[in-house]
C-alpha positions as CSV (number, residue, x, y, z in Angstrom):
1,X,-18.3,-1.2,-4.5
2,X,-17.2,-2.6,-7.3
3,X,-13.3,-4.2,-7.0
4,X,-10.8,-1.9,-9.5
5,X,-13.0,1.1,-8.3
6,X,-11.0,3.9,-7.0
7,X,-11.5,3.5,-2.9
8,X,-8.1,4.9,-1.8
9,X,-8.2,9.1,-0.8
10,X,-5.2,11.1,-1.6
11,X,-3.8,11.1,2.1
12,X,-3.8,7.3,2.5
13,X,-2.4,6.8,-1.3
14,X,0.6,9.7,-0.1
15,X,0.8,7.5,3.0
16,X,1.4,4.4,1.5
17,X,3.7,5.4,-1.0
18,X,5.7,6.7,1.5
19,X,5.9,3.5,3.5
20,X,6.1,1.4,0.4
21,X,9.3,3.1,-0.3
22,X,10.3,3.0,3.2
23,X,10.0,-0.8,3.9
24,X,11.6,-1.2,0.4
25,X,14.6,0.7,1.2
26,X,15.4,-1.1,4.5
27,X,15.3,-4.0,2.9
28,X,17.7,-3.0,0.4
29,X,19.8,-1.7,3.2
30,X,19.8,-4.8,4.7
31,X,18.3,-3.7,7.8
32,X,15.8,-6.5,8.2
33,X,17.0,-9.7,8.8
34,X,16.6,-12.6,5.9
35,X,13.1,-14.5,7.0
36,X,11.6,-11.2,7.9
37,X,12.5,-9.0,4.5
38,X,10.6,-11.1,2.1
39,X,7.2,-10.6,4.2
40,X,8.7,-6.8,4.9
41,X,9.6,-6.4,0.7
42,X,6.1,-8.1,-0.2
43,X,4.1,-5.5,2.3
44,X,6.0,-2.4,0.7
45,X,5.5,-3.4,-2.9
46,X,2.0,-4.0,-2.3
47,X,2.1,-0.9,0.0
48,X,2.9,0.9,-3.0
49,X,1.1,-0.6,-5.9
50,X,-1.6,0.0,-4.0
51,X,-0.6,4.4,-3.2
52,X,0.3,4.3,-7.0
53,X,-2.8,3.2,-8.5
54,X,-5.4,4.5,-5.8
55,X,-7.3,1.1,-5.5
56,X,-7.0,-1.3,-2.3
57,X,-9.0,-5.2,-3.1
58,X,-9.1,-5.4,0.8
59,X,-11.4,-2.1,0.9
60,X,-13.4,-3.4,-1.6
61,X,-13.8,-6.3,0.1
62,X,-14.8,-4.5,3.3
63,X,-16.7,-1.7,1.7
64,X,-14.1,1.1,2.5
65,X,-13.0,4.1,0.9
66,X,-11.3,7.2,1.8
67,X,-11.9,8.9,-1.1
68,X,-14.1,12.0,-0.2
69,X,-17.5,12.3,-1.7
70,X,-17.8,15.1,-4.1
């Protein structure tokens, strides 16, 4: 599996986008304390971006793919 290759399936992408938006909304609404808010925001951004583009570098390194075979 090559880095940059689509390896995040439809359900996985939807969950990542939902979690990313939820984490960023929590930070935006000040529901997370200051030191932890940076980590929560970073995780939210990573989840949102990997869900949007359909590629996860960590999945590529581990050889995981949630994309169904055709």
